[in-house]
A tleap script that builds the chain and sets N, CA, C and O, in Angstrom:
source leaprc.protein.ff14SB
mol = sequence {
  NMET ARG GLN ARG LEU ALA GLU LEU ASN PRO
  VAL SER VAL GLU LEU ARG ASP ASP SER ALA
  LEU HIE ALA GLY HIE GLU GLY ALA LYS SER
  GLY GLY GLY HIE TYR HIE LEU VAL ILE VAL
  SER ASP CYS PHE GLN GLY LEU GLY THR LEU
  ALA ARG HIE ARG MET ILE TYR ALA ALA LEU
  GLY ASP MET MET ARG GLY PRO ILE HIE ALA
  LEU ALA ILE ARG ALA LEU THR ALA ASP GLU
  ALA GLU SER PRO SER SER GLN LYS GLU SER
  CARG
}
set mol.1.N position { 3.155 -13.347 13.760 }
set mol.1.CA position { 2.636 -12.791 12.549 }
set mol.1.C position { 2.876 -11.128 12.399 }
set mol.1.O position { 3.069 -10.493 11.362 }
set mol.2.N position { 2.799 -10.641 13.783 }
set mol.2.CA position { 2.994 -9.211 13.689 }
set mol.2.C position { 4.407 -8.865 13.304 }
set mol.2.O position { 4.688 -7.881 12.619 }
set mol.3.N position { 5.242 -9.687 13.758 }
set mol.3.CA position { 6.746 -9.477 13.382 }
set mol.3.C position { 7.035 -9.494 12.010 }
set mol.3.O position { 7.800 -8.659 11.528 }
set mol.4.N position { 6.440 -10.456 11.263 }
set mol.4.CA position { 6.430 -10.606 9.774 }
set mol.4.C position { 5.678 -9.500 9.006 }
set mol.4.O position { 6.060 -9.109 7.903 }
set mol.5.N position { 4.581 -9.009 9.645 }
set mol.5.CA position { 3.814 -7.983 8.840 }
set mol.5.C position { 4.453 -6.600 9.068 }
set mol.5.O position { 4.145 -5.652 8.346 }
set mol.6.N position { 5.258 -6.494 9.976 }
set mol.6.CA position { 6.232 -5.188 10.246 }
set mol.6.C position { 6.862 -4.589 8.949 }
set mol.6.O position { 6.935 -3.389 8.685 }
set mol.7.N position { 7.365 -5.774 8.081 }
set mol.7.CA position { 8.029 -5.339 6.789 }
set mol.7.C position { 7.207 -4.389 5.950 }
set mol.7.O position { 7.765 -3.681 5.112 }
set mol.8.N position { 5.733 -4.341 6.169 }
set mol.8.CA position { 4.771 -3.554 5.355 }
set mol.8.C position { 4.786 -2.245 5.928 }
set mol.8.O position { 4.111 -1.392 5.351 }
set mol.9.N position { 5.431 -1.917 6.959 }
set mol.9.CA position { 5.263 -0.685 7.557 }
set mol.9.C position { 4.029 -0.264 7.904 }
set mol.9.O position { 3.617 0.783 7.406 }
set mol.10.N position { 3.227 -0.991 8.807 }
set mol.10.CA position { 1.945 -0.740 9.034 }
set mol.10.C position { 1.730 0.618 10.136 }
set mol.10.O position { 2.453 0.845 11.106 }
set mol.11.N position { 0.747 1.292 9.775 }
set mol.11.CA position { 0.312 2.303 10.688 }
set mol.11.C position { -0.507 1.518 11.890 }
set mol.11.O position { -0.389 1.870 13.064 }
set mol.12.N position { -1.221 0.588 11.543 }
set mol.12.CA position { -1.890 -0.125 12.603 }
set mol.12.C position { -2.108 -1.534 12.141 }
set mol.12.O position { -2.171 -1.723 10.926 }
set mol.13.N position { -2.237 -2.602 13.008 }
set mol.13.CA position { -2.605 -3.914 12.877 }
set mol.13.C position { -3.455 -4.467 13.728 }
set mol.13.O position { -3.047 -4.604 14.882 }
set mol.14.N position { -4.566 -4.834 13.464 }
set mol.14.CA position { -5.509 -5.429 14.369 }
set mol.14.C position { -5.782 -6.841 13.846 }
set mol.14.O position { -6.284 -7.114 12.756 }
set mol.15.N position { -5.286 -7.890 15.003 }
set mol.15.CA position { -5.209 -9.271 14.601 }
set mol.15.C position { -6.203 -9.912 15.571 }
set mol.15.O position { -6.175 -9.502 16.731 }
set mol.16.N position { -7.085 -10.874 15.236 }
set mol.16.CA position { -8.152 -11.441 16.000 }
set mol.16.C position { -7.940 -13.029 15.723 }
set mol.16.O position { -7.914 -13.455 14.568 }
set mol.17.N position { -7.810 -13.759 16.693 }
set mol.17.CA position { -7.736 -15.179 16.530 }
set mol.17.C position { -9.008 -15.791 16.627 }
set mol.17.O position { -9.454 -15.904 17.768 }
set mol.18.N position { -9.744 -16.242 15.616 }
set mol.18.CA position { -10.990 -16.819 15.607 }
set mol.18.C position { -10.911 -18.291 15.574 }
set mol.18.O position { -11.897 -18.929 15.206 }
set mol.19.N position { -9.785 -18.905 15.938 }
set mol.19.CA position { -9.767 -20.387 15.858 }
set mol.19.C position { -10.777 -21.098 16.845 }
set mol.19.O position { -11.154 -22.235 16.562 }
set mol.20.N position { -11.125 -20.620 17.721 }
set mol.20.CA position { -12.124 -21.117 18.757 }
set mol.20.C position { -13.364 -21.425 18.108 }
set mol.20.O position { -14.029 -22.420 18.393 }
set mol.21.N position { -13.698 -20.537 17.191 }
set mol.21.CA position { -14.969 -20.597 16.368 }
set mol.21.C position { -15.030 -21.661 15.374 }
set mol.21.O position { -16.087 -21.896 14.789 }
set mol.22.N position { -13.916 -22.347 15.138 }
set mol.22.CA position { -13.776 -23.203 14.149 }
set mol.22.C position { -13.270 -24.573 14.736 }
set mol.22.O position { -12.559 -25.296 14.037 }
set mol.23.N position { -13.602 -24.911 15.922 }
set mol.23.CA position { -13.191 -26.131 16.528 }
set mol.23.C position { -13.910 -27.240 15.773 }
set mol.23.O position { -15.086 -27.218 15.410 }
set mol.24.N position { -12.960 -28.284 15.581 }
set mol.24.CA position { -13.759 -29.392 14.826 }
set mol.24.C position { -13.589 -29.332 13.271 }
set mol.24.O position { -13.794 -30.335 12.587 }
set mol.25.N position { -13.186 -28.063 12.693 }
set mol.25.CA position { -13.164 -28.017 11.394 }
set mol.25.C position { -11.812 -28.650 10.905 }
set mol.25.O position { -10.863 -28.719 11.686 }
set mol.26.N position { -11.734 -29.043 9.810 }
set mol.26.CA position { -10.590 -29.803 9.294 }
set mol.26.C position { -9.365 -29.205 9.447 }
set mol.26.O position { -8.421 -29.837 9.923 }
set mol.27.N position { -9.243 -27.764 9.009 }
set mol.27.CA position { -8.000 -27.106 9.158 }
set mol.27.C position { -7.573 -26.817 10.595 }
set mol.27.O position { -6.384 -26.584 10.810 }
set mol.28.N position { -8.545 -26.817 11.690 }
set mol.28.CA position { -8.223 -26.717 12.910 }
set mol.28.C position { -7.776 -27.966 13.593 }
set mol.28.O position { -7.044 -27.875 14.579 }
set mol.29.N position { -8.175 -29.161 13.127 }
set mol.29.CA position { -7.547 -30.312 13.499 }
set mol.29.C position { -6.077 -30.554 13.230 }
set mol.29.O position { -5.381 -31.255 13.964 }
set mol.30.N position { -5.662 -29.975 12.203 }
set mol.30.CA position { -4.340 -30.058 11.721 }
set mol.30.C position { -3.274 -29.038 12.485 }
set mol.30.O position { -2.055 -28.967 12.326 }
set mol.31.N position { -4.121 -28.284 13.352 }
set mol.31.CA position { -3.269 -27.070 14.270 }
set mol.31.C position { -3.302 -25.784 13.575 }
set mol.31.O position { -2.893 -24.795 14.182 }
set mol.32.N position { -3.845 -25.644 12.078 }
set mol.32.CA position { -3.914 -24.333 11.796 }
set mol.32.C position { -4.879 -23.536 12.295 }
set mol.32.O position { -5.978 -24.022 12.560 }
set mol.33.N position { -4.603 -22.148 12.506 }
set mol.33.CA position { -5.581 -21.250 13.076 }
set mol.33.C position { -6.347 -20.404 12.138 }
set mol.33.O position { -5.890 -20.149 11.024 }
set mol.34.N position { -7.401 -19.991 12.504 }
set mol.34.CA position { -8.310 -18.965 11.730 }
set mol.34.C position { -8.140 -17.649 12.228 }
set mol.34.O position { -8.289 -17.530 13.444 }
set mol.35.N position { -7.859 -16.614 11.563 }
set mol.35.CA position { -7.483 -15.268 11.818 }
set mol.35.C position { -8.263 -14.259 11.073 }
set mol.35.O position { -8.662 -14.518 9.938 }
set mol.36.N position { -8.530 -13.015 11.696 }
set mol.36.CA position { -9.023 -11.900 10.953 }
set mol.36.C position { -7.991 -10.688 11.272 }
set mol.36.O position { -7.563 -10.344 12.373 }
set mol.37.N position { -7.714 -10.141 9.994 }
set mol.37.CA position { -6.695 -9.194 10.149 }
set mol.37.C position { -7.202 -7.926 9.373 }
set mol.37.O position { -7.774 -7.913 8.283 }
set mol.38.N position { -6.843 -6.793 10.227 }
set mol.38.CA position { -7.193 -5.364 9.516 }
set mol.38.C position { -5.779 -4.788 9.681 }
set mol.38.O position { -5.239 -4.665 10.780 }
set mol.39.N position { -5.180 -4.421 8.431 }
set mol.39.CA position { -3.859 -3.725 8.458 }
set mol.39.C position { -3.973 -2.401 7.558 }
set mol.39.O position { -4.515 -2.306 6.457 }
set mol.40.N position { -3.372 -1.474 8.252 }
set mol.40.CA position { -3.446 -0.091 7.541 }
set mol.40.C position { -2.027 0.175 7.261 }
set mol.40.O position { -1.229 0.273 8.194 }
set mol.41.N position { -1.613 0.314 5.869 }
set mol.41.CA position { -0.261 0.755 5.550 }
set mol.41.C position { -0.212 1.642 4.162 }
set mol.41.O position { -0.925 1.312 3.214 }
set mol.42.N position { 0.498 2.566 4.101 }
set mol.42.CA position { 0.513 3.364 2.985 }
set mol.42.C position { 1.206 2.598 1.827 }
set mol.42.O position { 1.052 3.030 0.685 }
set mol.43.N position { 1.928 1.534 2.036 }
set mol.43.CA position { 2.491 0.702 1.058 }
set mol.43.C position { 1.463 -0.024 0.108 }
set mol.43.O position { 1.842 -0.609 -0.906 }
set mol.44.N position { 0.090 0.046 0.506 }
set mol.44.CA position { -0.865 -0.309 -0.258 }
set mol.44.C position { -1.543 0.733 -1.352 }
set mol.44.O position { -2.453 0.452 -2.132 }
set mol.45.N position { -0.896 1.956 -1.217 }
set mol.45.CA position { -1.307 2.931 -2.172 }
set mol.45.C position { -1.158 2.624 -3.532 }
set mol.45.O position { -0.066 2.343 -4.025 }
set mol.46.N position { -2.467 2.674 -4.312 }
set mol.46.CA position { -2.522 2.440 -5.666 }
set mol.46.C position { -2.562 0.976 -6.072 }
set mol.46.O position { -2.465 0.636 -7.251 }
set mol.47.N position { -2.711 0.098 -5.048 }
set mol.47.CA position { -2.727 -1.322 -5.265 }
set mol.47.C position { -4.241 -1.749 -5.233 }
set mol.47.O position { -5.000 -1.112 -4.502 }
set mol.48.N position { -4.681 -2.713 -5.927 }
set mol.48.CA position { -5.987 -3.436 -5.801 }
set mol.48.C position { -5.992 -4.400 -4.671 }
set mol.48.O position { -4.924 -4.726 -4.154 }
set mol.49.N position { -7.115 -4.872 -4.259 }
set mol.49.CA position { -7.345 -5.839 -3.297 }
set mol.49.C position { -6.474 -6.947 -3.420 }
set mol.49.O position { -5.859 -7.330 -2.425 }
set mol.50.N position { -6.334 -7.549 -4.585 }
set mol.50.CA position { -5.609 -8.739 -4.850 }
set mol.50.C position { -4.084 -8.498 -4.555 }
set mol.50.O position { -3.421 -9.286 -3.879 }
set mol.51.N position { -3.651 -7.515 -5.033 }
set mol.51.CA position { -2.123 -7.193 -4.935 }
set mol.51.C position { -1.832 -6.919 -3.487 }
set mol.51.O position { -0.733 -7.245 -3.036 }
set mol.52.N position { -2.754 -6.331 -2.706 }
set mol.52.CA position { -2.545 -6.121 -1.151 }
set mol.52.C position { -2.477 -7.412 -0.684 }
set mol.52.O position { -1.441 -7.666 -0.069 }
set mol.53.N position { -3.302 -8.333 -0.797 }
set mol.53.CA position { -3.333 -9.533 -0.222 }
set mol.53.C position { -2.220 -10.471 -0.591 }
set mol.53.O position { -1.797 -11.310 0.204 }
set mol.54.N position { -1.772 -10.325 -1.751 }
set mol.54.CA position { -0.516 -10.939 -2.151 }
set mol.54.C position { 0.644 -10.461 -1.350 }
set mol.54.O position { 1.466 -11.277 -0.933 }
set mol.55.N position { 0.761 -9.197 -1.110 }
set mol.55.CA position { 1.788 -8.656 -0.245 }
set mol.55.C position { 1.825 -9.177 1.080 }
set mol.55.O position { 2.900 -9.430 1.624 }
set mol.56.N position { 0.580 -9.377 1.709 }
set mol.56.CA position { 0.473 -9.843 3.022 }
set mol.56.C position { 0.887 -11.265 3.047 }
set mol.56.O position { 1.669 -11.623 3.927 }
set mol.57.N position { 0.388 -12.227 2.059 }
set mol.57.CA position { 0.723 -13.477 1.996 }
set mol.57.C position { 2.360 -13.818 1.853 }
set mol.57.O position { 2.902 -14.751 2.446 }
set mol.58.N position { 3.017 -12.917 0.983 }
set mol.58.CA position { 4.457 -12.899 0.880 }
set mol.58.C position { 5.026 -12.648 2.194 }
set mol.58.O position { 5.867 -13.426 2.644 }
set mol.59.N position { 4.623 -11.579 2.879 }
set mol.59.CA position { 5.178 -11.142 4.244 }
set mol.59.C position { 4.979 -12.464 5.161 }
set mol.59.O position { 5.921 -12.795 5.882 }
set mol.60.N position { 4.035 -13.072 5.161 }
set mol.60.CA position { 3.751 -14.226 6.186 }
set mol.60.C position { 4.416 -15.466 5.840 }
set mol.60.O position { 4.630 -16.382 6.634 }
set mol.61.N position { 4.783 -15.443 4.409 }
set mol.61.CA position { 5.621 -16.732 3.887 }
set mol.61.C position { 5.031 -18.024 4.485 }
set mol.61.O position { 3.825 -18.263 4.431 }
set mol.62.N position { 5.897 -18.814 5.035 }
set mol.62.CA position { 5.531 -20.242 5.132 }
set mol.62.C position { 4.303 -20.368 6.260 }
set mol.62.O position { 3.617 -21.389 6.314 }
set mol.63.N position { 4.118 -19.379 7.041 }
set mol.63.CA position { 3.114 -19.357 8.046 }
set mol.63.C position { 1.786 -19.734 7.423 }
set mol.63.O position { 0.951 -20.383 8.053 }
set mol.64.N position { 1.580 -19.284 6.066 }
set mol.64.CA position { 0.266 -19.617 5.504 }
set mol.64.C position { 0.103 -21.221 5.121 }
set mol.64.O position { -0.933 -21.736 4.701 }
set mol.65.N position { 1.154 -21.781 5.323 }
set mol.65.CA position { 1.028 -23.502 5.021 }
set mol.65.C position { 1.179 -24.145 6.280 }
set mol.65.O position { 1.469 -25.340 6.319 }
set mol.66.N position { 0.998 -23.418 7.403 }
set mol.66.CA position { 1.067 -24.248 8.667 }
set mol.66.C position { 0.194 -23.604 9.809 }
set mol.66.O position { -0.992 -23.900 9.954 }
set mol.67.N position { 0.811 -22.770 10.550 }
set mol.67.CA position { 0.200 -22.179 11.622 }
set mol.67.C position { -1.225 -21.467 11.249 }
set mol.67.O position { -2.165 -21.457 12.044 }
set mol.68.N position { -1.277 -20.891 9.994 }
set mol.68.CA position { -2.352 -20.214 9.649 }
set mol.68.C position { -3.122 -21.027 8.532 }
set mol.68.O position { -2.605 -21.240 7.435 }
set mol.69.N position { -4.337 -21.450 8.857 }
set mol.69.CA position { -5.126 -22.170 7.988 }
set mol.69.C position { -6.052 -21.270 7.202 }
set mol.69.O position { -6.227 -21.529 6.011 }
set mol.70.N position { -6.650 -20.257 7.745 }
set mol.70.CA position { -7.556 -19.225 7.200 }
set mol.70.C position { -7.130 -17.754 7.631 }
set mol.70.O position { -6.742 -17.447 8.759 }
set mol.71.N position { -7.254 -16.979 6.649 }
set mol.71.CA position { -7.022 -15.499 6.952 }
set mol.71.C position { -7.919 -14.557 6.274 }
set mol.71.O position { -7.882 -14.393 5.054 }
set mol.72.N position { -8.793 -13.883 7.123 }
set mol.72.CA position { -9.722 -12.962 6.483 }
set mol.72.C position { -8.870 -11.601 6.642 }
set mol.72.O position { -8.296 -11.241 7.670 }
set mol.73.N position { -8.912 -10.905 5.378 }
set mol.73.CA position { -8.002 -9.539 5.402 }
set mol.73.C position { -8.816 -8.338 4.852 }
set mol.73.O position { -9.507 -8.336 3.833 }
set mol.74.N position { -8.603 -7.310 5.728 }
set mol.74.CA position { -8.870 -6.027 5.280 }
set mol.74.C position { -7.665 -5.104 5.270 }
set mol.74.O position { -7.181 -4.645 6.304 }
set mol.75.N position { -7.169 -4.835 3.953 }
set mol.75.CA position { -5.878 -4.002 3.903 }
set mol.75.C position { -6.200 -2.812 3.327 }
set mol.75.O position { -6.704 -2.733 2.207 }
set mol.76.N position { -5.885 -1.683 4.170 }
set mol.76.CA position { -6.229 -0.225 3.862 }
set mol.76.C position { -5.071 0.623 3.853 }
set mol.76.O position { -4.028 0.259 4.397 }
set mol.77.N position { -5.192 1.825 3.221 }
set mol.77.CA position { -4.233 2.710 3.259 }
set mol.77.C position { -4.689 3.621 4.460 }
set mol.77.O position { -5.789 3.377 4.954 }
set mol.78.N position { -3.928 4.656 4.972 }
set mol.78.CA position { -4.381 5.513 6.062 }
set mol.78.C position { -5.470 6.238 5.690 }
set mol.78.O position { -6.442 6.305 6.442 }
set mol.79.N position { -5.446 6.859 4.509 }
set mol.79.CA position { -6.642 7.588 3.968 }
set mol.79.C position { -8.054 6.856 3.883 }
set mol.79.O position { -9.130 7.370 4.187 }
set mol.80.N position { -7.858 5.600 3.427 }
set mol.80.CA position { -8.939 4.712 3.438 }
set mol.80.C position { -9.564 4.465 4.589 }
set mol.80.O position { -10.789 4.524 4.701 }
set mol.81.N position { -8.601 4.105 5.731 }
set mol.81.CA position { -8.954 3.768 7.121 }
set mol.81.C position { -9.834 4.932 7.670 }
set mol.81.O position { -10.838 4.704 8.345 }
set mol.82.N position { -9.401 6.230 7.343 }
set mol.82.CA position { -10.040 7.363 7.916 }
set mol.82.C position { -11.243 7.869 7.339 }
set mol.82.O position { -11.922 8.728 7.902 }
set mol.83.N position { -11.569 7.298 6.081 }
set mol.83.CA position { -12.816 7.485 5.224 }
set mol.83.C position { -13.961 7.013 6.008 }
set mol.83.O position { -13.899 5.895 6.521 }
set mol.84.N position { -15.074 7.802 6.165 }
set mol.84.CA position { -16.222 7.240 6.675 }
set mol.84.C position { -16.903 6.076 6.020 }
set mol.84.O position { -17.455 5.156 6.624 }
set mol.85.N position { -16.800 6.217 4.670 }
set mol.85.CA position { -17.322 4.905 3.905 }
set mol.85.C position { -16.622 3.586 4.231 }
set mol.85.O position { -17.193 2.498 4.301 }
set mol.86.N position { -15.315 3.811 4.423 }
set mol.86.CA position { -14.604 2.602 4.586 }
set mol.86.C position { -14.813 2.013 6.111 }
set mol.86.O position { -14.669 0.810 6.327 }
set mol.87.N position { -15.134 2.869 7.070 }
set mol.87.CA position { -15.461 2.480 8.346 }
set mol.87.C position { -16.769 1.732 8.439 }
set mol.87.O position { -16.872 0.792 9.228 }
set mol.88.N position { -17.853 2.137 7.608 }
set mol.88.CA position { -19.129 1.484 7.462 }
set mol.88.C position { -18.960 0.162 7.003 }
set mol.88.O position { -19.719 -0.691 7.462 }
set mol.89.N position { -17.979 -0.208 6.062 }
set mol.89.CA position { -17.658 -1.422 5.549 }
set mol.89.C position { -17.127 -2.274 6.500 }
set mol.89.O position { -17.204 -3.469 6.213 }
set mol.90.N position { -16.620 -1.993 7.533 }
set mol.90.CA position { -15.743 -2.929 8.556 }
set mol.90.C position { -16.798 -3.285 9.576 }
set mol.90.O position { -16.479 -4.144 10.398 }
set mol.91.N position { -18.018 -2.753 9.650 }
set mol.91.CA position { -18.900 -3.058 10.706 }
set mol.91.C position { -19.820 -4.275 10.303 }
set mol.91.O position { -20.664 -4.699 11.092 }
savepdb mol mol.pdb
quit
């Protein structure tokens, strides 16, 4: 996942595998993992949440139909990541 996300030129990528929390879930039975992603990249500048998520889905490509069952995303610019109000939202 990190390799594919590299095309977005991230300043930072935090990726957490939450699959163990979803054991027994239908998606987990088929082998798909549950992940939480916080990605900071200036390529998100001027884009809304939906456009940012679409960029991430495009970068991950076919992984979204197999190895990844669920993906929680926080996509920020560097300025947003440094903002105190943005940090409160992530807690």
